[in-house]
N, C-alpha and C positions, 0 to 999 in steps of 0.2 A: 298838645293838640293832636288828636288822632285822625281827624277827618276834616277835609276842607273841600267842599264841592267845587269841582272845576280846577283845582290846583294841582295839575299833573306834574309840575316841576318838583313839588315838595315830596313826591313819591320816593325820591332818592334818599330821603331821611326818614321814611316810614309813614308819612302821612297818606291816608287813603283818600282818593278823589271820588270814588264811587259811593253814592248815597245808599243808605239802607232804606228800601222801599217796602212798606207793608200795606196790603189792601184789607180794609175792614168793611163789613157791611153794616151800615148804620140803621138802627131801629129807632125811627123818630120818637116813638112812645117811651123809649128807654134812655134816650140821649138828649140832654138839654143843650149842650154846646160842644164845640170842638175848639181846642187851642193848640197853638204852636208857639214856641219861644226859642230864643237863642240860648247858647250856653251861659250867657251873662245872667240869665234868670235862674237856670238850673244850678248854678254854682252854689247858691245858698238857700234855695227853696226846693223842697222835695215835692213830688207830684201830688201827694195828699194835701199839702198845705196850699199849693196852687189851686187845687179844686175847691178848697174851702174859701179862699179869697175870692175866686171867681163866682162861686155859687152865692156867697153873701152879697157881693156887689150887684149881681144880676137881680137879686130879690129887692135890694134897696134902691136901685136906679131904674126900676120899671123895665127890666130886661135889656138895658142898654149895654150891648156887648163891647162898644168902644170904651165906656167908662169902666167896665170889668177889666179889660186888658190894661187900661191905665193904672188901675189899682194894683195889679200884679207887678207892673213896671215900677211903680212907686215903692212897693215893698222890697223888690230886688235892689233898687237904687239905695234904699236905706241900709239894707244888709251889706252891700259893698262899702258903704261909708263906715258902718260900724266895724267891719272886719279889716278893711284895707286902707282906710283913710281917704286920701284924695284920689287914689287909683281905682279905676273900675273897668270892667270889660264892657263890650257893647251889650246893650240890653234892649231886646226887641221881642214883642209878643203881639199875638192877635187872638181874638176870640170870635167865633161864629156861632150865633144862636141857631140851633137846629129846628126846634118846633116852628112850624109854619114855613120852613125853607122849601120843602117839596111842594106844598100847595101853591106858593107864589110862582114857582117854576112852571107849574101846569097852567097857571093863568096867563103867562107870557111866554109862549113857545118860541 
C-alpha cells in the first residue's frame, strides 16, 4: 500500500497520507457518468474494462447508476475469487450519472 488517507502514523514506513487531488471540468454533453472505486476494484479490473461494464449496465438498466456500480463490484468480487480464493480486499464503488445532473441542481437551488 502506498497511500492511506488520514493515516499519518504509517508515514514512518513510507505510506503517504496526502491524497492526490485533480480538478477536471466536466462537459455534460461529453460525460455520461463519473465513477470512483477502491483498490479492491482496480486490482483486477483496468479502467477500460470498468468503463465497458458501467456503460453496458447503464444502457440495460435504464441509466440506473446504482445497478451499474453493483455490476462493477460483482465483477471485481468474481475476479478476487478466481485469483485469490477466499481472500479479497475491500471492494467499494460508486457511479454518478452526469446527464441531467446540472439541470436538476438549477431547479433546486
